[in-house]
N, C-alpha and C positions, 0 to 999 in steps of 0.2 A: 194764498189759496184761491182768491177770486181771480187773479191773473192767470193762474194755471187752468182754471175752469174755462175762462174766456178763450184762452189759447186753444183748448181742446175743442170748443165749439166752432172755432174757425176752421178746423181740420175736417169737420163733418161734411160740409158741402163739397170739398175737394175730393174726398173719398167717394161720395155719392155719384160723382160725375167722372169716374175713372174711365179710361178707354175700354170699350167692350172687348171681350175675349173672342178673337177670330182664330180659325185654324191656320196652320202654316200653308195648307193646300190653297186657301183663298188668296194669300199673297202671291203664291207661286202662279196661280191661275191668272191673276191680274198682270203679273210680270211677263207672262208668255206672250209671244207675238199675237196669238189669237185673242188674248185678253185686252188688246189695245184698241179694238174697235168698239163702237157702241153696243153692237150685238154681242160681242165677246165679253164686255164688261157686264152686261145684263145676264149672260149665261153664268159667269163667275158668281155674281151676286145671288142668282137663283140657286146654284149648287150649295153655296154657303148658307143661304136662308133655310134650306131643308135641314141642314145640320143644326143650326141655331134654333129652329122651331122645335126640333126634337128635344134639344137641351132645355128650351123653355118649358115644354110639357113635363119633362122629368123634374125640373126645379119647382114647378107649380105643384106637382103631386107630392114632392118631398115637403114642401111648405105646408100643404094640407095635412100631412101626417104628423107634423109638429103641433098642430092645433089639438087641444084637448076637449074643447066644447063645440057642439054643433053650431052655436051662434058665431063662433070664431071662424069656422069653416065657411059658413054662409057669408060672412063679411068679406072674407078673402075671395070667394067665388064672385060676389057682386063687384068687388074692386077689379078683378081680373077681366070680367066681361066689359066693364066700363073702359078699362085700359085698352082692350082689343078694339073697341069701337073708336076710341080716340086715335089710336095708332093708325088704323085704317083710313079714317077721315082726314087726319092731318097729313099723312103721307100722300094720299090721293090728291090733296090740294096742291101738291108740288108739281103735278103733271098737267100740262095742257099741250095739245098738238101744236098750237100756235107758238109755243115757246121753244120748239125745236127738240132734237133728240136728246140733248143734255138733260132736259127736264125728266125724261124717262129714267135716266141713270139716277138723277136726284131722288125721284120718287121711290125707286127700287132700293136705293141705298138707305133711304129713310126707314123703310120697313125692316131691312136687315139690321141697321144700327139700333133701332128701338127694340127689336126682338132680343138681340144679344144683351142690351142694357137691362131689359126687364128680367131676363134669365139671371143676370148677375144680382139684381135686386132681390129676386125670390130666393136665390142661394143664400143671401145674407139675412133674409127675413126670418126672425125668430119668434115673433109673437110673444105673448106673456103667458106664463104657466100658472 
């Protein structure tokens, strides 16, 4: 019984870090000739970020609706605001003009990846009833 429980615990981190859900249009955009340049990649990332940001907002609202007590909703709101501040600061730290144009792609990809991952987390967030 203990071994089964320990094995289940090992699976939790793997599931928590699953690849984020991106649209097929994003991969198509990156694969297109226009998506091969720095500007093209950033445009593709920007288009997908709009979609993922909308998904994040829907996931957050759905998680809020699953909360039954005001303090639960307040805790999730506080966590979400802290997460946004962290995402923005962390991803901004990945860009510096001195590091070249690839750092722009890295910073923008960071925002996209984190946004999609957070939407996935909120989709799975159940809270306690």
